[in-house]
Structures are given as structure tokens and as C-alpha cells.
N, C-alpha and C positions, 0 to 999 in steps of 0.2 A: 504494500500500500504506500502511496506517495506521502511525502511530508506535508503536514498541515501547519499553517502559520496562524497564530492567534494574536490579534491586535489588542494590546492592553491600553486602557485609559489611565491617565495620571492618578486619578483618585480611586481606582479599583482596589477593593480590599483583597487580602490574601485568600479569603474564603471563596470570593467570586472567581478568582483565577483558578483555584483548586477545582471548582465545579466545572469550569470549561475544560480542564484537562480530563476530568472523569467523563464528561459528556462526549468528548471528541473520539470517534471510532478509530482514528489513525493511531499507530504505535510510534510514529516519528513526529514530534511536535516541536515547533519553534515559537517561543514567546517573543513578540516584538514589543519591547518595553520602552516608553518615551523617557525623556529626561525628567528628573525630579519625581519619579514614580514613588507614591507613598509606601507601598508594601515592599518594593524592591530595594529600598534604602536599608533594609534590615537583613543581615546575613542569615538570621534565624528563619525568616520567611522563605528565602530562597532555598535554604536547607530543607525545610519542610516540604516544599513543592517538589524538590528532587526526590525526596524519600517517597512522596505520594506517587510520583510517576514510576519509580522503580517497583513499587508494590503492585502497580497495575501492568507491569511488563512493558512500559513505554520509555522511549528515549527522549530526553528533554534537552533542548539547547536554547540559548538566549541570544537575541539580536537587539542591540541598543547603541545609541550614539552617546550615552552617558558613561564617561570614563570611570566614575565611581562604581557604577553597577557592574561594569566589566571587570574591575578589580575584585569586587566581592565574588563574582562568578568564578574568577580564577582561584581565589582562596578556598572556595567551596567545591572545586573540582567540576564545575559546570562548563560545558562547551559554550563559548560566546564569540561574537564577532561584531565589529562596527561596520554597518552596511555601506558607509561612505568610503571606507578604506579596505574592507575585506572583500572577498569574491564569493558571491552567492552561488556560483556554479552556473556558468553561462548555459542557457538552454534548458534549465530545469523547470518543469511545469508543476507548480505546487497548487493544491487546493487551498485557497485563502479563506480562513474563517474569521470574520470580524468579531471583536469582543462585544458582548451585549449583556445587559443586566438581566438576570433571570427573575421570573415571577415567584419561584420557590427556591429556597435555599435549604441545604442539608444542615440541620441544627447541630448534628454531631460534629461535622467538620468545622463549623463556625465556632462552636464552643471550644473544641480542642485547640484551635489555632489562637483564639482569644486568650485562653488560659496560658498557653505556652509563650505568648508574646507580651503579657501584661507588663512585666517589669521593664522590658526593653522599650515598650511603647511609651511608658512614662518618662523614660530617660531621654529618648530622642525626640518625641513629638511634643510633649507637654511644655517643655521650656520654650520651644519655638513659638507655640501658640500664645503662651503668656507674653512673650516679648512682643509679638504682633499686637496684642490687645493693649499693651502699654504705649505702643507707638501710634496706633490709629487715632485715639482721642486728641493727640497733639496736632493732627493735620486739619486745617480749616476745611469747612464743607466745600468751598469753591475749589480748593486744591484737590479734594477727593473727586470732584466732578471732572476736573481736568485730567486727573490720573485715569479715571474710568473711561473717559472719551479716548484718551491716548491708548489705553489698553485695547479697547475695541478696534481702534484703527490698526494697531499692530497685529492683532489677531486676524483682522480682515485681510491685511497685506500678506500674512503668512498663509492664510487659506487660499488666496489668489495664486500665490507662488506655488503652493503645494499641489493645488488641483489643476491649475492652468498652465504653469510653466515647466515644472520639474518632471511630471510623468512622461516616461518613455518606455518603448517596448522594442526589443531586438529579436528578430526571427532569423535563425541560422539554419539554412536548408542545404542538405546534401542530396543532389539529384542523381539520377541514373546515368551511368557512364558507358561509353562504347569505345574501345581502343581498336584502331585499324592501322595497317601499314601497306604501302604500295612500293614495289620495286620497279624501276624503269631505267631507260637510257634516253637522255636528251641530247640534242645537238645544239651547240651555241655557234652562231654564225653572224657575220656582219650583214648578211642579206639572206632571206629565205630562198633565193634563187641560186645560191652558191652550191648547195648540195641537195641531192635527191635522196630522201629517206622517209620511211613510214613513222619514224620516231618524232616526238614533240620537238619543234625547233624554237629556240629562244633567240631573240635578237641580241647580239653582243657588240661590244666596242673594244677596240685595241687602244690601250693607253701605254705610253712609254715614258721613261725617265732616264736621263743621262747624268753621269757623275764621274769625277776622277779623284784620285788620291795618291799620296806617296806613303810608302810603308818601309820601315827599316827592319833589318835582320842582322843577326850576329854572324860574323865570319869565323870559320873554324880552322882554316888553313894557316900554316906558318912556314916561313922559308924565304927564299929569294923572291922579291916582288918587283915586277916591271909594270908600271901603270902609266897610261897616257893621260895627259891633261885633257880636260873637257870643259865645255861651257855652252851657253845658249846665245845664238846670234839671231838678229832680225835681218832677213834677206829682202831687198827692195827691188822693184821693177819700175824704173822711170823711162824704159825704152819705148814702150808702146802699150796700146790698150789690150793686147792679146796676152793671155796667161802663158807662163813658161814653165815647163816641167824640168826638174833637175833630178838626175838619177842618183841612186845611193853611191856614196864615196866621192861625190863631186868635191873638187878641191877649192879651198878658199885661202888666199895668201895675205898674210899680215905685211905691213910696211917693212918689217925687218927680214922678210923672206920666209918666215916660218909658215908651214902649211898645216891647215886644219881641214878635216873632211866631215861632211854630213854622213850620218850612219844610215838614214833611211831616205827614200825618194820623197821629194816635196814638189808642190805646184805653187809657183809664185803668181798671185793674181795680177791682172793687167792694171795699168795706171789709169787714172781718171783724167781724160784729156778734153779740153774745151777750146775751140777755135785754134786747133793745132798746137796748143800748149798743154804741158803736163800740169794739172792742177794739184793732183795728189798721187804719189806713186803707190802701186800695190805692194803689199808686204806680207810676210809669213815668218813665224819663229821656227827655229830648228836647232837641234843639238849637234855640236861638232866635237870631234876628237882630234887631238894632236896627231900628226903624221908619225911621230916617234915617241917612245916613252922617255920619261925623265923630267926633272923639275925645271929644265930650261924653257919648257913650253908653258910654265905657269906665269903668264903675263896678262896685262890688260888693266882696265878695259881697252878695247881696240877701236879706234875711231872709224876705220874703214878697211874692209877686206875685199879684195877683188877676186874674180873668177878667172884663173889662168886659161881655162878652156875656151873662153870667149876672146882671148887676146888676138888682135888683128881684125876684129869685126866691130860693127857699131854697137853690138850688145855688151862689149867690154866696159864701156862707160855707163851703159844703162842699167847694168845689174851689179849690185854690190851688197855688202853686209856690214853690220856694226855689232859690237858686243858691249852691253851696258855693265856687265859684271866681269870680273877677271876670269881667265882660264885657270883652272886649278886641278890638283889631284895627280899631277905628273910626279912619278917617283921611281927610283931604282935603288934597291937595297933589300935588307932583311925586314920582314914584318908580317902582319896578318893579312890574309886575303880570303875571299870566298871561294870555296872549292866548287867543282861542278855540281856536287850533291847539294851544296848550300844554295846555289843558284836555281836548281830545279825545284827544290822544296819551297824556296822563297817566291818563285813565280806562281806556283799553284796557290800558296797561302795568300798572296796579294790579290790574285784573281777572285778567290773565294771571299775574301774580306770585302772587296769592292762590290761583289754581287749581293752579299747580305746587307751591305750598307745602302745600296740603291734600292733593294727590295723593301727595307724598312721605310725609306722615304716615300717610295711608291705607294705603300699601303696607307701611310699616314695622310697622304694627299689625295687618296681616292675619293671621288665625290660620294656624298651620302646616298645610301640605298644600293650601291653597286657591290657585288660579291666577287672577291678574288679567291680562286682555288689554287692552293699550293701545287705546283707541278704544271699548271696551265700557263707557263711563262717561258720566255726565252731571254738569254743573256748573251750579248755580243761584246767581245773585247776589241775595242777599236784602236787602242794605242798601248804600247808597253815599252818602257825605257829603263834599262838596268844600269845603275851606276855602281860599278864594282869598287870604286874608291872607298877605302875604309876610313872612318873618322877616328878621333882620339879614343873613343870607347869601343873600337873594334867592330863597328856596324857599317853595313852598306845599305843602299836604298834601291827601291823599285817604284817607278811612277807608272800607274795604269789608268786607263780611261775606258769606259764602257757604257752600254745602254741596256736597260732592262725593259722588256715589254711583255704585256699579258693580255689575254682575252678575258674581259669581265662582263658581267650581266647583272640585271636587276633581279635579286632573289624574290622580290615581291611578285614578279610575273610568274615565277615557277610555283610559289606558294598558292597564288590565286587559282592556278590551273588544278593543282592537287586538291585544294579545299573544295572546289566546285564538284569534283568527282566524288569525294567523300560524303558531302552533304546530299548529293543527288541519291546516292545509295542508301544513306541513313534516313532521309526524309526531312521534311520541313520542321519537325518538332525538335531537331537537334541543332546545336551550334558548336563552333570550335572552341574548346576550353584551353587546349594547349597543342602545339605541333612543332615539328622540326624536320630538317632535311639533313641526312648524312650523305656525304659525297665519296665516291670511289676514285680510283686512279684515272685521271683524264688522258685522253688520247687525241693527238693532232691528226686530222685528216688531210689528204692530199689537196683538197680544195681550199685549205686554209681555215677550215672550221674545226670545232672542238667537240669531241664525243665524250660525254660525261655520264657514268653510271650514278644513279641516285636512289635513295630509299627514303620515302616520306612516311613519317610516323605521326599519328594524330590521336588526340583524346577528345571525343565528342561528348557533350553533356546535354541532357534534356533542357529545353528552354522554359523559363518561368517568367510570366508577365508580372513584374514587381508592382506595377501600378494597380493592376487588377487585384493582386493578392492583398495589398495594403487596403484597398477599398473594401474588401470583403471582411477583413478582421478588425477594421476600425470600430472601436466602441464595444467589442465583444469581450465577454468574461473569459477567464482562463479555461473554464470547462468547455466552452464552445469553440475555442480556437483550433484545437487538435483536429476535429472533424473537418473544419473548413480548409486547413492547410493540406490535409491528405486527400482532399477532393481533387487537388491538382494532379494530373497524371505524371508519372516519371519521378516522383519524389521517394527517396529511400529513407531519409531520416530528417527530422526537424527538431530544433531546440528553441525554446522560447523563454525569454527572461524579461522581467520588469524592473524598473528603477523609478523612484526609490523603493524601499522595502515595503511601504504601506500600499503601494499601487496594487489594485486587484483586477484591473481590466486594461485592455489596449486603449490608448488615447483615441478620441474621435478625430483629432487632427493627424492626417496621414504623414505630415512632415515630421512628426515625432515618432514615426515607426521606421526602423532600420531593417532592411532585408539584406542578409549576407548569403551569397551563393557559394557553394563549395562543390 
């Protein structure tokens, strides 16, 4: 049998409360005791009620906002709680029995309790009554009137707040669930015409991100070292508007005759010419190495380097280079150097580090709503420059530049398609409570599209019209609510709670009703 709550009035005698306990058929009883209750201020009264309940085979607990009463309950071993700070147990439906004064009392109980409390009553109540009688005559009649009117106003305000503002009801509903999963293969393509397939085609986009970086590594070789000086030069084309390609190892000569060579082929852009005059020469940066090892090539900056291969032609004056930084790193002697194994490992490590760095930037800058699948991407290394020269800490460096690109798509498009399938199969009475997509290993197709295995997992829940539910239970008592709630199809469990503790029915105002769906 469910718990019964008995509402106690401040002036109720202990005999009245005892009769309510006896008359209540429930074996689990809560007494809701207000602040300054006459009988509850006595430990003896509460002790007698506990003993009476135990004799009847009933469990008694106390609910009160009066801290003194709660302290007495604790000392007497009675379970007690403050409803404003305690938890009444969300969703518990209790039969609420209001306290009422009976037409007949059991004289035996009344006399037993009067006799057992006579001495304590004189001690606690009589002095207070005498004190009040001494104080009352000293208050002028007009003052008594003001006090009376004020008291009525306060009581009216408390009644308004208690009945119109505070009452609330919470309905926690657990609805019927249906779990489903769908395995499929989808194709992501920039255009639906790119590939012919019976699978679902999603429109995708290719995004790319370029980045470069310099990475240092420790050299492990020791012995005789011969290193060539190196540096960066800017090559200019003031000869004409056409671009000029320079092959790898093209020579550049400094004014003192020293030769430096570019390691990789470069293309020098054409000059900007207007009215037959060079307005701005074309230019490109390139790394050069000394023709011979040794520190004699550690010079610079160099104001102008010419290209000996163009000597004797008009291009000799039109193509030249300058270095803003000195040539450095030339060395012959004993020292530390990177071995072939060092260089191989460093190249791979630098490439991997650049790829992960670009990937992180790519993902962070991906527009909202787009989904990136790991593995559905490509990385291209566009430049690699190894500087074997070792610094004072025994480290050499590698400069790399690359581009990261990936096929991405809007996951919402895929979810919408799967959700439509699931809801069509389940029926209109269900809605999506939770879902997700798990992705398999992507595969690039020859047509430039992406084939992607997917598994869609969804939890469907019976729908409940909260507005209709609130309208039906508004103003209903606790006994009527259960039947109303379970008249809605697809409900597995419902829990109903009221607040504050004296509320016995759902508020008429639906805004004070909260419905929580699980």
C-alpha cells in the first residue's frame, strides 16, 4: 500500500493526531507538521505517536520545515525531512489525507495522553500563556486593531502565495523505445553525374590546406666532415616579360669569382613591362650551395651574382641574383654530421609532422556542419630542403612544404536520409530520441568520388503531446492522474511529484506543470 500523508494543523492536539493514525488504513504514514505545532513541540508527544504507530504495525515519518521539530524527531529516532531541502522521491504518487477534526474522539487515548503529558504541558505551555496574558493588556485597543489587520493581511498574502504561486507538479514519463540499425554504403561525390551507382550519393566538397615548416634533428655521425656553404638568393628577371626556366645546378658567380649552384630547377617569372620599359622585374627565391666545401665560401651578403651560362647574350645583364643573408655552413675538418640513416629517418619524420600539423589546421577551419572522415584525404609534399649543416648543438634541419586535401560532406544530409527511412518503418507515432553514424574505411574511386561504408544506429521513442497531457491532468487529484497518464499509448512508466509538500492536486495553470520525457 502506498504512503499516506496526513496534514497537521498548528493547534491539533496529540489525541487528534493519534486518531488519524489509527483511522488511516495505510501502514506507511507521513505527518506533515507546520511550524510552531502545539503537540509536536513536546518530545513526549512524538514518542507516544511513534509507540502508537509501532503497536499498530505502521511506519511513521515526519515532514516539517520547523528545525526544532526535526531535532526532536532525530533525538526520538523518528525519520524526518525538511521538504524544502530534502527529496520527497521524484515521481512518487502518494494518497494525500488532509487533517480534519473528528466528530468523536476515543476517550481512552485522550485520557492516556493527557495524563502522560500533564507535567510537561504545565512546564512548556502555561508560562507562555501567562506571559501573553501579561503583555496583551498593555497594548492599546487601536494597536490591537492594527496588529489584527496586519495579521490578516499577512495570512492572506501567505494563502495567495501558497495556493496560487508555489504549487507545482512534475510528471516524469518513460515511453516505449525501439532500437534499429541500418548498414549501407554511400558514395560522396562533387557531382551526382561523376559516378554511376545504385548506392545513396551525397554531394561532397574538396577542401585543401597548404602549410610549410622547418624541423630539426640530431646528427649521429662523427668523423671527417666536408660541408659546402649554403644560402638563399633572390633571382631576378629584368630581361623580358616571358618566364625563364633555370635547370638544377645552374651556376651563379659572386664578384670574387666564387661559384654557387641552385640545387633544384626554378622558373623565374617575367618582368612587368609598360611602354617598352621594365616597371618591375620578376623574381623567385632559391637555395644555392657553394661549388666546393670549406669555410672560404662563407661570405656575404652578396650584392649581385651573375649567371655565367648567359655570358655573351642579352640575358646576361637581364638575369641576376642577390643574397640578403650571408652564405654559411662551409666546413672541412672533424665533427658531427648526419648519416644516411639520420637523413632518411628525418625526412619521413618531417613529412609526417607536417601532414599532422596541416590536418589539425584543416579540421579546425572546416566550416560548421561538414564531416571529415579520417582516411578520406590526400597529402602532397611539394617542397623538401635538407640542410645537413650541423649547429652548435649537433642538429641539422629539414624544410618541407605540402598540401592537405579531403573530400567532406554535410552529415546532416546523411542523417536526414536514414531518419526518414527509420520513421517510415516505425510509423508516425515515433520520433528520434537518439542516433549516430559509424563510418568504415573509405575508398577512393577512379572517378574521383569516395565510397564510404556506414552503419546508422537509432533509438526511437513513442511521441507524447505534452500540451494535451498537461491539459488533461490540470486540476486533477493524485488519485485521478494515474489513469489519465496511462491512457496515452506507448507509455511504460510514469512518476508524478508535487511541490510543496501540502499540495494535493495538479495546479489548474498548465504553466506550473512540468513534463519530462525519458
